[in-house]
N, C-alpha and C positions, 0 to 999 in steps of 0.2 A: 527441660527433660531433653528438649531436642536437639540441644545441641550438646548434650552429652551423646545421645546416639551418631549426631554428624561426627564428632570425634573420634568415636569406636571405629564407623566407618572409616575413616580415614586412616585411622592406625593400620587396619586391614589391608588396605587399599596402601604402598609404599609412595604411588604416584600421585596419590590425589582426586578426586573425584572429574575434577578439570580438567585434568596431565593433557586428554588430546585437545585441547583449545591451544597449546602452545607449538602443537605440530604447524609444522608449515603449512603443510597441504589443508587441512584444515580451517587455518588462519587465513588463507588464501582464497577460500570456500566462503566463509563467513562476511571477507571483505566484499567478493562481488553479489553476494544476496543483499547485503546490508545498500552496495552501490544503486543495485535495481531496486530494490525497494524504496530509496530515495529520491530516485528517477521517476517511477510511479506517480510520488507522492508529489512530487514539484508540477509534472505534468498536469494531473488530476487536477491540481489545487490551481494552475493557472487557466484551464478550461470553466473550474465553474467563476471565477473571478474575471473571465471576460463577458461569462455567460450573462453574472449575477451583477457586477457594476457597468458590464459595457452594453448591451442589448438592454438594463435593466434604468438605467441611470444616464450614460454618455449620450446612446445612441437612441436614447426614448422620442424624443420629437420626432426624429428621421423616421422610426419604425412606427410612427403612432398615424402617419399617413397612408399606410397598410391598418384593412381589416382583417381580425382572423376569421378565416372562413367558416360561414355559417352562424356565425355571430355579430354584433354589432361592436364587440370588444376594440378598441385601440390596440394595435400590435404592440406597441412601448409598453403598455396599461397593465396585459397579459402576461410578456418577459419580467416586469417589474412583481406583478404579484403571484402568479403562478409557475411559469416556465424557468425562474430562477429556483424555489423550490424541485421541481419535477428531474430538474437535469441533476441536481445535487444529491437526489434519490439514486436516479442512473450511475451516477458517479461513484458512488459508494457500493452500487452493485460491481460496476467495473474493476472498483479495488479490490473487491473480497473474490473476485474470479482472476483478474490477475496474480493473488499473492495467492491464492489456492495453489494455483498451476505453477509459482516459485517456489513454494513450497514443498510441493510436490517432489521438482528438481532438483530442489539443494538435497533433499534427503535423498535420492536416488544417486546423489551426487556422493554423500556420505557414504550411503551402503556399499559403492563402487569402490570408493579407496579404504574400506574395510577389508575387503576381498583383494583387495590388489597389497593387502598388508602395508598400506602407509600409513592409519593410522595405528 
């Protein structure tokens, strides 16, 4: 049934529902959006790998020479068990905030293109 509704809507709109995606201004905006998204993802995953693998495994012996302030836990042990999880949650929060800002910017850019008549 939904396929019939989509077909009827497309018949009413001669250009089709996704015709804006093929315009150069919209296409360029989408490319910028996804490049920025991929950049955020790569940077945040790199930070997570550095903290999770680096501090928790590779540098754990060196970090174990230091104690977590106020406790008797070695710092390498803490990073391996708690720190990487906390950093992961903070990175998820950072990704959410960055993507909300990027989505708003992308939406405003598309609205500006519509006002200028490029869409």
